[in-house]
Backbone bond lengths (Angstrom), bond angles and torsions (degrees), N, CA, C in turn:
res aa  C-N    CA-C-N  psi(-1)  N-CA   C-N-CA  omega(-1)  CA-C   N-CA-C  phi
1 X - - - 1.446 - - 1.524 108.43 -
2 X 1.337 116.19 132.13 1.454 121.14 -178.34 1.526 110.61 -84.53
3 X 1.320 115.79 136.54 1.458 121.41 176.76 1.526 108.75 -81.05
4 X 1.340 116.87 113.11 1.467 121.03 -178.02 1.520 112.10 -103.61
5 X 1.315 117.39 4.23 1.464 119.57 -176.65 1.530 112.28 -65.86
6 X 1.329 118.27 -25.74 1.462 121.07 -178.98 1.520 112.18 -97.00
7 X 1.307 117.44 -12.23 1.461 121.16 -179.62 1.525 109.18 -83.23
8 X 1.307 116.75 126.81 1.461 120.29 -178.30 1.516 109.92 -114.67
9 X 1.305 115.41 136.39 1.454 121.47 173.51 1.519 107.14 -98.86
10 X 1.321 117.40 125.73 1.467 118.55 -178.58 1.536 111.60 -66.87
11 X 1.313 114.56 139.86 1.463 120.14 175.80 1.522 107.44 -78.35
12 X 1.332 116.08 129.51 1.464 119.99 -179.61 1.524 112.52 -114.73
13 X 1.329 116.19 -18.07 1.464 119.59 -177.63 1.520 109.90 -152.87
14 X 1.321 115.08 154.55 1.459 121.84 176.79 1.524 107.34 -131.09
15 X 1.333 116.24 128.48 1.463 121.53 175.87 1.522 108.61 -105.15
16 X 1.314 115.30 139.31 1.460 121.93 177.92 1.518 109.49 -119.46
17 X 1.329 115.53 138.64 1.455 119.57 168.29 1.529 105.65 -76.13
18 X 1.316 116.88 137.42 1.457 120.06 -176.66 1.528 111.65 -67.85
19 X 1.320 116.48 -61.68 1.462 121.06 -174.99 1.516 112.60 -73.68
20 X 1.316 116.39 126.20 1.450 121.76 178.23 1.514 113.63 84.44
21 X 1.329 117.91 -6.17 1.460 121.66 179.01 1.524 110.39 -119.23
22 X 1.321 116.46 -53.69 1.463 120.86 178.30 1.521 111.73 -98.08
23 X 1.319 115.84 -34.20 1.462 119.80 -179.49 1.524 110.30 -128.45
24 X 1.304 113.44 147.37 1.458 122.08 172.06 1.513 107.20 -97.72
25 X 1.314 116.44 142.34 1.463 119.71 170.77 1.521 108.40 -144.82
26 X 1.311 115.16 161.14 1.451 121.41 178.51 1.519 109.22 -57.89
27 X 1.312 116.98 144.92 1.463 122.39 179.87 1.530 110.84 -59.08
28 X 1.317 115.93 148.75 1.465 123.32 -176.02 1.526 112.07 -52.14
29 X 1.312 116.93 -48.40 1.468 120.10 -177.03 1.524 111.61 -63.45
30 X 1.319 115.91 -39.12 1.470 120.29 179.00 1.531 111.21 -66.69
31 X 1.328 116.75 -40.55 1.471 120.27 178.61 1.519 109.49 -62.25
32 X 1.320 116.40 -47.32 1.468 120.19 -179.36 1.526 110.18 -60.24
33 X 1.329 116.33 -42.52 1.469 121.01 179.35 1.527 110.83 -62.23
34 X 1.340 117.34 -43.93 1.472 120.79 179.80 1.530 111.36 -62.42
35 X 1.323 116.85 -40.78 1.465 119.57 179.56 1.527 110.00 -65.80
36 X 1.317 116.79 -45.50 1.467 119.73 178.60 1.530 110.92 -59.14
37 X 1.311 116.91 -44.99 1.467 120.86 -179.71 1.525 111.52 -62.53
38 X 1.328 116.46 -35.62 1.468 120.14 177.98 1.530 111.07 -63.20
39 X 1.319 116.53 -22.63 1.465 121.46 178.98 1.533 111.81 -107.79
40 X 1.332 115.65 19.21 1.461 121.08 173.19 1.513 115.03 76.97
41 X 1.313 117.95 18.41 1.468 121.38 -178.97 1.526 108.33 -109.18
42 X 1.325 115.75 120.52 1.462 121.44 -177.93 1.524 109.54 -104.18
43 X 1.328 115.18 118.73 1.462 121.40 174.24 1.528 107.02 -140.49
44 X 1.313 116.08 147.53 1.469 120.77 179.98 1.524 109.79 -78.99
45 X 1.317 114.53 161.62 1.463 120.63 175.16 1.531 109.26 -59.68
46 X 1.315 117.31 -38.99 1.463 121.03 -179.93 1.529 111.08 -62.42
47 X 1.337 117.33 -43.09 1.464 120.60 178.06 1.530 111.09 -63.74
48 X 1.313 115.76 -44.18 1.469 120.18 -179.60 1.526 109.83 -65.74
49 X 1.319 116.76 -40.93 1.464 121.01 178.94 1.526 111.19 -60.40
50 X 1.317 116.49 -46.64 1.470 120.71 179.48 1.536 110.23 -62.14
51 X 1.322 116.96 -44.15 1.465 120.99 179.63 1.526 110.86 -63.07
52 X 1.327 116.64 -40.00 1.462 120.18 178.70 1.527 110.75 -65.98
53 X 1.316 117.44 -45.30 1.468 120.90 179.77 1.518 111.22 -59.32
54 X 1.325 117.11 -44.74 1.463 120.82 179.31 1.529 111.24 -65.52
55 X 1.322 116.08 -39.97 1.463 121.05 179.56 1.514 110.71 -62.38
56 X 1.304 116.70 -44.31 1.457 120.05 -175.05 1.518 113.00 -72.62
57 X 1.333 117.84 -12.29 1.461 121.02 172.14 1.526 110.57 -73.09
58 X 1.347 116.48 -24.08 1.458 120.61 -171.78 1.523 114.58 -108.58
59 X 1.312 117.72 -23.06 1.463 119.81 -179.57 1.521 110.15 -89.17
60 X 1.320 115.60 141.82 1.461 121.65 179.61 1.528 108.64 -93.90
61 X 1.329 116.78 106.68 1.467 121.56 -177.04 1.526 112.00 -61.67
62 X 1.320 117.20 -25.41 1.463 120.77 -179.88 1.535 111.83 -63.76
63 X 1.318 117.32 -20.07 1.469 120.39 179.27 1.527 112.94 -76.67
64 X 1.323 117.61 -7.84 1.462 120.77 179.64 1.525 111.11 -55.55
65 X 1.318 117.07 -41.93 1.468 120.95 -177.51 1.527 112.34 -64.05
66 X 1.313 117.33 -26.02 1.467 121.68 -179.44 1.528 110.91 -93.27
67 X 1.319 115.84 -44.44 1.466 120.60 -173.66 1.534 113.30 -84.40
68 X 1.316 116.78 -24.39 1.461 122.72 -178.62 1.521 111.17 51.92
69 X 1.327 119.36 -125.02 1.470 120.44 -175.02 1.529 112.21 -60.62
70 X 1.329 117.77 -31.77 1.469 120.50 178.79 1.527 111.20 -60.96
71 X 1.328 117.34 -30.17 1.465 119.92 176.27 1.516 109.93 -58.51
72 X 1.341 116.68 -46.65 1.462 120.59 -177.72 1.524 111.33 -71.18
73 X 1.331 117.38 -29.14 1.468 119.86 173.78 1.527 108.74 -64.92
74 X 1.321 117.13 -46.35 1.474 120.54 178.99 1.522 111.28 -63.55
75 X 1.326 116.71 -39.70 1.466 121.41 177.21 1.525 109.30 -58.94
76 X 1.333 116.26 -46.76 1.469 121.26 179.65 1.524 111.33 -65.63
77 X 1.332 117.21 -41.19 1.468 120.88 177.93 1.518 111.41 -57.39
78 X 1.321 115.62 -45.23 1.475 120.29 179.84 1.530 110.75 -61.86
79 X 1.317 116.17 -46.40 1.461 119.86 -178.72 1.525 110.11 -64.42
80 X 1.320 116.71 -46.27 1.467 120.42 179.44 1.525 111.14 -59.31
81 X 1.320 116.72 -41.78 1.465 120.43 177.10 1.514 111.80 -60.88
82 X 1.310 116.94 -42.92 1.465 121.30 179.76 1.533 111.74 -69.34
83 X 1.335 115.88 -21.99 1.468 120.31 176.58 1.524 112.47 -88.52
84 X 1.332 116.11 -0.41 1.459 120.43 177.98 1.517 114.88 79.59
85 X 1.324 117.81 16.37 1.464 121.20 177.39 1.514 107.55 -76.73
86 X 1.344 116.55 127.84 1.463 120.26 -175.02 1.529 113.68 -119.59
87 X 1.316 117.91 -27.44 1.462 120.49 -176.21 1.517 111.73 -89.20
88 X 1.323 116.05 134.00 1.468 122.87 175.59 1.525 112.51 48.92
89 X 1.322 116.06 40.89 1.457 120.61 -173.49 1.530 111.72 -63.41
90 X 1.325 117.54 -45.30 1.471 119.33 -179.03 1.531 110.32 -63.06
91 X 1.332 116.86 -43.89 1.469 120.08 179.09 1.528 111.00 -61.32
92 X 1.327 116.05 -42.58 1.461 119.71 -179.99 1.528 110.46 -66.32
93 X 1.321 117.88 -41.26 1.469 121.29 178.51 1.526 110.28 -61.69
94 X 1.313 117.62 -41.01 1.462 121.19 177.48 1.526 111.03 -66.00
95 X 1.317 116.15 -37.45 1.464 121.04 177.22 1.531 110.48 -64.29
96 X 1.325 116.64 -43.30 1.466 120.61 178.35 1.524 109.53 -57.81
97 X 1.326 117.06 -48.40 1.469 120.69 -178.73 1.529 111.70 -64.92
98 X 1.312 116.12 -42.35 1.467 120.53 -175.12 1.526 112.71 -72.91
99 X 1.313 117.21 -37.13 1.470 121.07 -172.93 1.525 114.32 -109.33
100 X 1.333 117.02 13.78 1.467 121.25 -177.65 1.523 111.81 -50.53
101 X 1.318 116.50 -49.15 1.460 119.75 -174.13 1.524 112.58 -71.84
102 X 1.325 117.70 -19.95 1.469 120.32 175.74 1.532 111.22 -66.88
103 X 1.321 116.77 -23.80 1.465 122.16 -177.50 1.535 112.29 -105.23
104 X 1.324 117.88 3.33 1.460 121.31 -170.11 1.525 115.78 -94.83
105 X 1.320 118.19 -8.97 1.467 121.07 178.44 1.536 111.96 49.91
106 X 1.314 116.16 54.96 1.465 121.83 -177.22 1.525 110.52 -73.59
107 X 1.337 115.78 132.58 1.460 121.83 176.94 1.517 109.12 -138.57
108 X 1.316 116.07 141.86 1.454 122.26 174.85 1.529 108.82 -73.42
109 X 1.328 117.52 134.37 1.458 119.16 174.62 1.532 108.71 -63.37
110 X 1.330 117.91 146.19 1.463 121.23 -171.91 1.528 115.58 -60.73
111 X 1.325 118.54 -29.12 1.465 120.01 -175.46 1.526 114.47 -95.12
112 X 1.320 117.83 5.62 1.459 121.17 -175.33 1.528 112.15 -65.14
113 X 1.329 118.01 -50.08 1.469 120.42 -178.22 1.527 111.30 -56.51
114 X 1.310 116.00 -49.62 1.463 120.73 -178.26 1.532 111.24 -62.29
115 X 1.318 116.31 -43.57 1.465 120.67 -179.86 1.523 111.26 -61.81
116 X 1.324 116.68 -46.92 1.463 119.84 179.78 1.527 111.62 -63.83
117 X 1.318 117.09 -39.85 1.465 120.74 178.11 1.532 111.01 -62.79
118 X 1.321 117.00 -41.98 1.462 120.61 179.00 1.526 111.16 -63.35
119 X 1.324 116.57 -43.63 1.464 119.79 179.63 1.524 111.33 -63.69
120 X 1.316 116.20 -44.09 1.467 120.10 -179.64 1.528 111.16 -67.09
121 X 1.328 117.61 -35.30 1.464 120.26 179.48 1.528 111.26 -65.72
122 X 1.322 116.73 -20.84 1.470 121.40 177.37 1.530 111.14 -91.80
123 X 1.343 115.94 6.47 1.457 120.06 177.82 1.514 114.76 82.34
124 X 1.313 117.01 11.23 1.463 120.20 179.55 1.525 110.73 -83.78
125 X 1.305 115.65 141.25 1.454 120.86 172.85 1.532 106.95 -82.74
126 X 1.327 115.76 147.59 1.459 119.81 177.90 1.516 108.87 -126.36
127 X 1.319 115.28 150.83 1.454 120.23 178.82 1.511 110.45 -149.45
128 X 1.311 114.91 164.84 1.460 121.93 -179.15 1.519 108.76 -122.76
129 X 1.328 116.25 137.69 1.457 122.34 171.04 1.519 107.68 -121.43
130 X 1.312 116.09 145.13 1.461 120.28 -178.95 1.513 110.06 -162.42
131 X 1.324 116.37 157.43 1.459 119.93 171.31 1.536 109.90 -102.07
132 X 1.326 116.36 5.63 1.460 121.29 173.88 1.529 109.18 -81.02
133 X 1.295 116.27 149.93 1.458 119.49 -175.88 1.520 113.43 -100.84
134 X 1.316 117.83 -10.08 1.460 120.71 177.94 1.504 110.16 -107.66
């Protein structure tokens, strides 16, 4: 058996997850609550949390790559249904998917620019991965 503890592979690239690593945004439940309130629908964080948990037991996240924005419309439809929303549900679900980031208060973390510059100055490639579509 070869001892690999002393053998080092040079790092050539660094990938960052966008949300929670490079950018801060409002928590999912809070965003959903703000959107609902903007359309006159009052639900508690606890109700939204329960609806989201139940929804995510049934939706296949792997379909995101195929369905793209429609995945988030279906996700919203399921949650809205579990919250008892009955009027204009499809329109509201589409609005949630389309305007999610308008309600998310996205901000770049303060050290991101400096960190990326340092990595690039060392010749490292950088990339971003995310399940967000915008």
